[in-house]
N, C-alpha and C positions, 0 to 999 in steps of 0.2 A: 409308113402308113402315108395317107395323103397330106397330113398337115406337115409331114418332115419333108416334102419333095416339092420342086417346083415344075409346073407342067407347062409346056409351052403351047399345047391345044389341048381343047376341052375334052376331046376324045380320048388321050392318055388318063387324064383326070377322071372322067366317066369310067374306063377300063380298071382307074385303080379301086374307086366305089365298090364298082361290081364284085371285084376282087374279095375286097374287104367283107362285103355283106357275105358273099359265099362261106369264106371263113367263120365270120359270127354267127352264120346259121347252120352251119354245118360241119367246122371242126373244133370250134374250141372247146376245150372243157373246162370244168368248173366243179366246187364241192355238190351245187345243188341237183347236179346230172350225176352223181355218184362216179364224178370224175372219168366221166365219157363223154363223146360229142354229143351234140344234141341228136343228131341222126338215131346213133348207135341207142341211146336213152329212150328214142320215141318206137323205135324195135322192140328193145325189151320190155317195155312199158305194154305196147299193144300185144306180144307173146304171152307176158303174166295177165292181161285182162282176159285173154281169149282161154287160157289156161284155167282162171278161175270162174267163167261162164261153163265150161265144158265140165269140171270135176263136179259139180252138184247134178248134172243131168247124168253122168256116168254111173254115179252113186244110186240114182231113181232106177235107172235102166237093169242095174245088177242087183236090187235089192229082191 
């Protein structure tokens, strides 16, 4: 990561920061996201929210 390296130019440092931010926001896994990446967790949560919304509507329609 950026603190383990020496950068000769600001652009190198900036790219390293961008790479880490991308990793942190999109790839890292942790227990609070059920051991998935943040992106996968958000996708799963969105699908579950949609399903939770549609289920009562389907029950109402098919009654």
